[in-house]
C-alpha positions, 0 to 999 in steps of 0.5 A: 193208891188210897181208897178215897182216890180210887173211889174218886176215880171210879166216880169220875169214870162213871160220870164221864161214861153217863155223860157220853151216853146222854149227849145224843139226847141232850143235843135237842134241848141244848140247841133249843137253849142256844136259840133262846139266847139268840132270841134274847140278844135280838130282843135286847137290840129291839128294846134298846132301839125302842128306849133310844127312840123314847130318848129322842134317838133312832126311828124304832116304832110299833113294829119293833114293839110287836117284834119284841112281843112275838120273840117273847112268845117264841122264847116261851115256846122254846122253853117249854119244848126244852123242858119236855126234851130234858124230862124225856132225856132224864127218864131215859137215863134213869131207866137205863141206870136203874136197870143196870143197878137192879141187874147188879143187885139181882146178880149179887142176890143174898150174897150182897151184904149191904143193908136193905135201906142202903140198897134202896137208897142206891137205886132211888136216891143216888140215881135221882141225883145222877138225873140232875147231873145229866139233865140240868148240869150237862145242858147248863154247862154246854149252854154256859159256853155257847150262850155267853159266846154269842152274847160277847160276840154281839157286844163286840160288834157294837163296842169292843171295850164292852165286849171285853168287859162282858168276856172278863165277867163271864170268865170270872164265873167259873173261878168263883164257882171253883172257890165255893165248890171245894167246900160244897163237894165235901159237904155234899159227900157228908150229906149223902153219908148221913142220908144213907145211915138214916135211910138204912136205920129207919127201914131197919127199925120199921121192919123190927117195929113189933120187937121194939114195941115188945121191949118198950124201946120205941121211944128210945129209937124215936129219939135216936132217929130224931138225932140222926135226922137232925144231923142230916138237917144240919149237913143239908143246911151246910150244902145250902149255905155253900150254894147260896154263897155261889149265887151271891158271887154270881150276883156280885159279878153281874152287878160289877159288869153293869157298873163297868158298862155304866161307867164306860157309857156314862155319857149315854144321855149326852149329845156326844155319845156316838151310838146311844142305842148301842150303849143301851144294847150293851147294858141290856146284854148283861142279863142275857149273858148271865142267864145261862151262867146263872143256870150253870151256877144253880146246876153246879150243886147238881154236879157235886151231888152227882159226884157223891152219888156216883162214888156210892154207885160206881162200885155196884155198876162197875162189878161185871156180872159173874161169867161162867158156862151156860146150860145147853139144856135143863137136866131132868135128874141131878146128883149133888156132891160136896168134897172137902168144901171150905167156905170162909166169910171172915179170916178172923173167924172160924170157917163156915164150912171146914172140909164138908163132904156128902153126896145126894143121889138123884131123887134123894132127899137130904136133911141137914141138921145141926145147931145155928151157925153149923153151916147149913144155910151156907150149903144152900147159898153155895148151891144157889150161886150166891157164894163161891167155895174157898176150897174143895169141889162141888159137883152136879152130875159129876161136873164142877158146879163152880164153872157154871154161871151163878144164874145158871145154878139158880135155874137148876133149883127151887127155893123155899125159905123160913118166911115166904115173902109175898108181894102186894098182888093176887095169890095167883100172881105171887105163884106165877112169879116163879115162872112168868110164862106159865099158863093159868092151868099150870099155875092152878095145878101148882096151887092144887099140889101145894094145897093152896086151893084148900084155903083159897076156896074160903077167900072172897076171890079165890086165887085172885084174892089180893094179899098185902106186902109180905103176905099180909092177910095170910097166916104163916102156914098159908104163906109157906104153901104159896111159896111151895106152890112157886117151887112146884110151878118152877119144876126144877130138878133141885129143891132147896129148903131153909127151915121151911117149917120154922115158926109154924104150930104143930098142926100147920107144920104137919100140913106143910110137911105133907106138901113138901113130901110131894114137892121133893118126890122125884127131885133131889132135895136138900133141906136145912132144918132143926125140926125133929118132925121134918127130920123124921118125915123127909129123908136121910139126915146129915148132922153138921157141926162147925162146918163138918159132917159128924154123922149120917142116919137113914130113915129106917135106922132112925125109926128102928132106934125110936 
């Protein structure tokens, strides 16, 4: 099956599933909308009798006028209640979808190769587009069947021919929308693709702004972003042109229906018309007929946008969380062994790991050394469950690690990377992120163990000092100590460190290494590091080259050699 066809089927399946989930919440707003249509029919009849009275027919009076005013107030109240019900349904749907999407993104973790901007667009823009489908298109589609049915039925009770004219006009609306919808669907898909590219590029350039300024590329990148924005603008205008064409076809049908009814009841002012009030009523039913159909037409582009969004979201939401065994209890000690482990990212390129074997005993620290691209970080990704080996065996305490659920693998480990990401919150809250249920005393103990308290004392509010996103306000070494405090608080049996002293000056590196030694003490630790100081200070070194172990040297042997 072609890939486009598969994507379309997945998008349709997602929209159908979400529509079924939303229908229970949409019952109330659809019922309120149907009540508004019924009130509109009643108002049309009362207004028709009032106009006929002014023309000298009928007996309508002030009571009919008061009833029209009362019905207008009731209709306005129903409109407000319907809007609130739709907002509540939309918020519930977005919360459910964002929860599911975020769960899948978290499950993929670092193994998800999509750019950050694309992932952000999935969770924000795509789900916003689905909200329009669920809270505007679906209710409008239901009311587009209920409302015109009530109006046509009312017209048939007065004049069969008028009812037939309104029925034909109502049936032509979906035909006109289908003719304009083909081009709108394609334009909407292209617009979403352009939005994805622009979002990803903008976020990527913002994160790399210092580098662009350093190399004087800011003006060139600004021009490139301007070109991408101009392309998005052009694609958005194409979508709007199709939307306006759909509205124009709706207005043409409404004008045609009025013209046909006017011809039908051309003798309305003549004395021979059998029912002048009924003739006026049929004419006044045209707005009541086209009000739900116009809402349906206006919401039609929501369906097209939602289909484009669903095509992007479906691959993410359809991926079931990886299964596996769950831990009965957290082991206190952990022995890690790799046996002929093979990992391939791209079949056209050499393997990242090509038969790597090593063993780390419980409580031992192993430093993985080697040039960039040798496979050090791949080892850590495998142990965190973000990747699965293509061959060989990874064992934890003698048992196959790949049989555990990836989330369980992550429970076993604490991780400190090259650059600690701190969220916009207090230092205390950033540490507590590692174990949200930890007590204040436990958080403070972790801060003391990582020597965070040493620099926090000089801050205005100590551990409660607010830091900016990404650790703004702290030095690189201070941010790393906060990350180490998280690892202390997590207290997992396996410690994984990826270049934890990179980008630090020698003095700061020495302080961080002192905290790392205490963190690794009594725990199994695997550290990927180029740093000679880290290799000398932390433990046994395993040299990796092209995904294979090429040599091992103990601390004593290295010190003797020096």
